[in-house]
Structures are given as structure tokens and as C-alpha cells.
Steps between C-alpha positions, in 0.01 A plus 500: 500500500464328840336710770747693712776495236649741250717445193856631475765449233813323625820441304525171312800546269762771455701518177791742519876541500752217482240223543262631233603265221510192727124457476449579131556280195641640176289428192694402187225396259378688196303818554126419480436862396726461194755754615843532343662386823710219642435435868824386661559257787602610847874448463508681166298785648740533793813469286383758245367750753135460403405403858675597823465674835681834522692660786179663627337156536267570208410230247588577138358317198547637152515437129839488331617857432858433389482263200458616140274260308475405136166552325239250620693385808339478844610713796575320828283568803363354822172339602455350848214324682455448875532144625211564739145501365231714661125487541400850612725740684620859518795559266704818552784588260731791586721595209722787390469430128293302253625433144394728212611620159413456134455130424506405870214300656536421873251343739458417868219244516365184653383194313338172595665164448353252255347577164492872425270696546275262696649602836531867411760769445526835679721767341579751775764707317510495122572743221696555180733758349497841673143467628423705810197309632523153652243243389349241735349203316331168575506204259267209575290221357158612366248619759697745714421869438570845636205668671457836327364673810797407724652805668853541360724794407622344175331482160378170354688418179278504194479290187356686201360771727327261740612416854670163485332332796566136410822361647469205261848441354357327192344813349624845390849365426547414868449859613343382826320759713729790577501825694730789412633697797417873506844610623776590253744398774381139511727374219799606299738794530304709752455202734875443496587872536293505820702211652228248426243398757277216618249278324262294712255225407238376744358163395241372746145366520363842398689522171833621364601866533817689405641829634812696413679767702786720387792521742385803700148362548563147628260436792661479842338164573695356205824664616448359849425148374140509622307544174129580512343534153185653651708813566623540142196655334356403163710245310637563153338182370275233647339173396199432721314183584186655353598393147782252563528197727850574629570155649387332178715706263816564706703232677858392577677813381875550470649851493675592175735779390610529139633735235431417137553693177268564206253207485121496497452834678821703468563377145146538368461848652844627402398675176247719685709555816702797382818293526752527212549242226385144556505292816736247338752772407466663841600172661847496341649794695561421871502868601125506432445281807677683781163545673384140461560413867316400814643646822316337791519594867269223619203283418290394799208260507257516792224260597190546711490398866214511747571688820259479797344826615428552870167678535349655811196340659205662675517225760790542738699179545724401785843673475682167492285380210559828318875461544489138380308599186742782427802270533331240278438761228863610507621138475270433202619817327868411546431148375327637188795724423756224549308258280488759223877541491 
């Protein structure tokens, strides 16, 4: 950091309300996670009520919960990706509801362009069925690892009783390196009963960290639009530069929301989930998916800006020079803020 400057987070992009869908593209390809889902295009999503903005200016995206399906048929749903790609930033999602339910597998994540997973994937919200604990996961090329001693509140996901520290997507059936949140209100029915909350990801030169806050505990700096992660306490999950070269493994990320059904995680874990029957049979009845919805208040992306700091000096300067320096600092600050907008 240059001498005499401090870093603040200033708004870069705001995704909310009527303009939300203007800057996202709807994905219509096959599900790479082998879900029993058909991702529909934008017009189909709007026409069928799978994507819209409600009277309260909240963004709704959901899986089809009205159509009865024959055995083996896919259920329609939505997957969108931001048109803007990001390299570092502070991502703050405020939502009233995240999808859940037996056979349901939602995610809010970022992923790099180009050949997957060479530019990385960050799963900020992800879970299946009626789980109560959100899972944060990184998927990368070989060589990026979690640092076991990092101070986090979550629990590192294990494979065969051993902490899964390797984020390498080519091993352990693409488990990546994950951290399970401690709070039962971080995913599923309890999260929604408490009117949702905020998830925040700070991706900068020091690493990638994730926090979550239920509605009543959202920090005031976030509410006021002046976020300061240093005030938020220990993160839920963090990937440090100690064991992963962040700039090497993460680049050019789009923001993604999706809801899939069954597939590699929700399908393979269904038999041990406590859910009834089979995932394929569950999929047929639309009333099973009344909770498979995103309800989003806003998604804001902030970027770092340098702001000059005026420090006192032991040597007294001429009052006119002092006034000139003060005015110059104010002009530089205003310029920095305007450039960031």
C-alpha cells in the first residue's frame, strides 16, 4: 500500500430489482453435474414464472413446482451467469430464501472462464436436501490447498476420516476442499424461517474468505453500504495464500446461481439423506419443490480503492500550505470515488 493511503471498498456493481436479469445470461446447456434438470432460456423462464421480480422488488428464481412429470423426465429450472467477469472483489449477497428440499441441489458460486477447473471455482452457498449447514468449497487445478491452521469457525470436510485439504478437482470424485458451516441456520429450513440473511466473500491478495450472517446479525457497515471485513470477526471458511497461489488458481470469474435436482451430489446421497423413496420418483411430484426458490434482495460487488490519509506533522507548515494540502487530499479522494463508480 502506498505511504499515506488506506484501502476502502467502493461499489462496483449492484444487481437487484427490475434490472437484475439485464446483466445475466441464462444457461441452456446440459447439466455438467448430471442432474435430472432442464435449464430453460430467459423467455421461457419469464413466461413460466421461473424467473421474475415481485412487487417487493425482490428477485425470484425457482425450479418448476407446478408440472407433474412422467418417470425419468427432467424438471425445468434456472441457471444464470453474470456477463461481467471479476478478478478479486467483495461479493455481498442479501437474500430472504435459498432453495432446499429432498432432491434439491442449489448453489451460488463463481467460476473462471476457459477450461474448468484451471481458473477455479468458488462455491459460496451450496447444499442438498434438507441439510442445515451450508458448505463452502473450492475446486481448482492441482497444487492449491487449504491451510489446516487457518482460523475459521467452520469444519473442514473430510474424506475417509481425513481433512480434505486438496482443492484439486481431479481427485476424490471432485470433492474439492470444503468447509462446513457451524450454524444450523446457514442453509435450509431454519435459514428461511429466520428471513434469510447475508453471505459475503472477500477475494483479495490475502486469500479468499467467506462469512454468513443471519438477518438479525447483519453488520451495520454492510447495511450502510460501507463494508469493512476487518470488523466481521473470524470467517466461516478461508483459503489462504500460505498453501495456495490465489492469482494463479483463480481468474476471470462470473457469478452463477442455479438450482438442479438429483445429480452427482443430491442423487448419490439421496439414499442416506433420510428422504423418502428415490430421487427419480421424488422428482415427479411438483409439490415436493415448493421450497426450491431463490428470493434475492440484492447482490453487490465492491472493489478496493486507495484513499489518501492526511497525517499530522511534527514540523509546523505555513497555514496556506496546510490548506492547499488539505484541499488536494479532498480532491484526490473525490476523484478516487468517482472513478470507482
